[in-house]
C-alpha positions in Angstrom: 27.0 1.1 -90.6 30.5 2.0 -90.5 32.5 0.2 -88.0 34.1 2.4 -85.2 37.6 3.4 -85.4 40.4 1.6 -83.5 41.1 5.1 -81.6 37.5 5.6 -80.8 37.1 2.0 -79.4 40.3 2.6 -77.5 39.1 5.8 -75.8 35.7 4.2 -75.0 37.5 1.4 -73.3 39.7 3.7 -71.6 36.7 5.7 -70.1 34.9 2.6 -69.0 38.1 1.4 -67.1 38.2 5.0 -65.5 34.7 4.8 -64.5 35.1 1.3 -63.0 38.0 2.3 -61.1 36.3 5.6 -59.8 33.4 3.4 -58.7 35.6 0.7 -57.0 37.5 3.5 -55.2 34.0 4.8 -54.1 32.9 1.6 -52.8 36.2 1.1 -51.1 35.9 4.5 -49.4 32.4 3.8 -48.3 33.5 0.4 -46.9 36.2 2.0 -45.0 33.9 4.5 -43.7 31.4 1.8 -42.5 34.1 -0.2 -41.1 35.2 2.6 -39.0 31.7 3.4 -37.8 31.3 -0.4 -36.9 34.7 -0.4 -35.0 33.7 2.8 -33.2 30.4 1.4 -32.3 32.0 -1.8 -31.2 34.3 0.1 -29.0 31.5 2.0 -27.4 29.6 -1.2 -26.8 32.5 -2.9 -25.1 33.1 0.2 -22.9 29.4 0.1 -22.1 29.4 -3.6 -21.4 32.4 -3.3 -19.1 30.8 -0.4 -17.3 27.6 -2.4 -16.9 29.5 -5.2 -15.4 31.3 -2.9 -13.0 27.8 -1.5 -11.9 26.3 -4.9 -11.6 29.2 -6.0 -9.4 28.9 -2.8 -7.2 25.2 -3.3 -7.0 25.5 -6.9 -6.1 28.0 -6.0 -3.1 25.7 -3.2 -2.2 22.7 -5.4 -2.0 24.7 -7.9 0.0 25.5 -5.1 2.4 21.9 -3.9 2.5 20.7 -7.5 3.1 23.2 -7.8 6.1 22.1 -4.5 7.7 18.3 -5.2 7.1 18.9 -8.7 8.8 20.8 -7.3 11.6 18.1 -4.4 12.3 15.3 -7.1 12.0 17.1 -9.3 14.4 17.8 -6.4 16.8 14.0 -5.4 16.6 12.9 -9.0 17.2 15.2 -9.2 20.2 13.7 -5.9 21.6 10.2 -7.2 21.2 11.1 -10.3 23.2 12.5 -8.2 25.8 9.4 -6.2 26.1 7.3 -9.5 26.3 9.7 -10.6 29.0 9.4 -7.4 31.0 5.4 -7.5 30.8 5.7 -11.2 31.8 7.8 -10.5 34.7 5.5 -7.4 35.6 2.4 -9.5 35.7 4.1 -12.2 37.9 5.4 -9.4 40.3 1.8 -8.1 40.6 0.2 -11.4 41.2 3.1 -11.9 43.9 2.2 -8.5 45.4 -1.3 -9.4 45.8 -0.4 -12.3 48.2 2.1 -10.3 50.3 1.2 -10.0 54.0 0.9 -6.3 55.1 4.3 -5.8 56.5 6.0 -7.1 53.5 3.7 -5.1 51.1 4.7 -2.0 53.1 8.2 -2.8 52.6 7.7 -3.5 48.8 5.7 -0.3 48.3 8.7 1.8 50.0 11.2 0.0 47.9 9.2 1.0 44.8 8.8 4.5 45.9 11.4 5.5 48.4 10.9 8.8 50.1 9.2 8.1 53.4 7.7 5.5 55.6 4.6 3.4 55.7 3.2 2.1 58.9 0.8 -0.9 59.0 -2.3 -0.2 61.1 -5.2 -2.6 62.2 -7.3 -1.1 59.3 -4.7 -0.7 56.7 -1.5 1.4 56.2 -0.4 4.9 57.5 1.7 6.7 55.0 3.6 9.8 55.9 3.7 13.0 53.5 7.1 12.2 51.7 6.1 8.6 51.2 2.5 9.5 49.8 4.3 12.1 47.4 6.7 9.2 46.2 3.8 6.8 45.8 1.8 9.5 43.7 4.7 10.2 41.5 5.3 6.6 41.0 1.8 5.8 40.0 1.7 9.0 37.7 4.6 7.3 35.5 2.6 4.1 35.1 0.1 5.4 32.4 2.9 7.3 30.6 5.1 4.3 30.5 2.4 2.1 29.1 1.7 4.6 26.3 5.5 4.7 25.7 5.6 1.1 25.5 2.8 1.0 23.0 4.5 3.7 21.0 7.7 1.8 21.0 6.1 -1.2 19.5 4.4 0.8 16.9 7.9 2.4 16.2 9.3 -1.0 15.7 6.5 -2.1 13.4 6.8 1.0 11.3 10.7 0.4 11.2 10.3 -3.0 10.0 7.8 -1.8 7.3 10.1 1.0 6.2 13.1 -1.4 5.8 10.9 -3.6 3.6 9.9 -0.7 1.6 13.4 0.4 1.0 14.4 -3.1 0.3 11.7 -3.2 -2.3 12.6 0.1 -3.7 16.2 -1.1 -4.2 15.1 -4.2 -5.9 13.1 -2.1 -8.3 16.2 0.3 -9.0 18.3 -2.9 -9.9 15.5 -4.2 -12.1 15.3 -1.0 -13.9 19.0 -0.7 -14.5 19.0 -4.3 -15.8 16.4 -3.5 -18.2 18.2 -0.6 -19.5 21.2 -2.6 -20.0 19.3 -5.3 -21.7 17.7 -2.7 -24.2 21.1 -1.2 -24.8 22.4 -4.6 -25.9 19.4 -5.1 -28.2 19.9 -1.8 -29.8 23.6 -2.4 -30.2 22.8 -5.7 -32.0 20.5 -3.8 -34.1 23.1 -1.3 -35.1 25.6 -4.1 -36.0 22.9 -5.7 -38.1 22.4 -2.5 -39.9 26.1 -2.2 -40.6 26.2 -5.6 -41.9 23.2 -4.9 -44.0 24.9 -1.8 -45.6 28.2 -3.5 -46.3 26.4 -6.3 -48.0 24.3 -4.1 -49.9 27.3 -2.0 -51.2 29.2 -5.0 -51.9 26.4 -6.4 -54.1 26.3 -3.0 -55.8 30.0 -3.3 -56.5 29.6 -6.6 -57.9 26.9 -5.7 -60.3 28.9 -2.6 -61.3 32.1 -4.7 -61.8 30.1 -7.2 -63.8 28.6 -4.3 -66.2 31.9 -2.6 -66.3 33.7 -5.8 -67.4 31.1 -6.5 -70.0 31.5 -3.2 -71.6 35.3 -3.5 -71.5 35.1 -6.9 -73.0 32.6 -5.6 -75.5 
């Protein structure tokens, strides 16, 4: 078998060198593209992280404000309940006292509670004129309504407390959901970075193999 001519061998080496250079340039181009993508992803991740920190800070301050408002409302409702209990206690004491008053004092007490006329004490009881009778009737009419209103107010206070608790739970749920989304984004970002590193390593390995083969042919 005839040996290859020097000219043919030179052309072959020249072509191999050009192929190797072309492959190297292609790998460099791919690497630069991957690097640019990775930098862009990192920039987006940094921006997202900064935004998440801002949101977390705002959310923390908002939670503190809500907690303070809830605490104030709960305290106010508690004070109102205590005030109602105190009023009911005073009413019971006054009713007990009224039952022990002598006729003249009881008549004065009724006129004080329902002013409008006069009450005269008689041997058999009390003589009430028409204006005082109307005033007493009107006062007594208000008692059932006041009792029902007091019961409704107690229910309203209880409902408000329950509503505040539900709103607090809803807010906590929103915060947990937001934290979960942020955590998921972080995991996804790590995966993207890992894929980028994997791609870079793969192409680097291909480049090493191609370089080795090219050098082998050139040396041959």
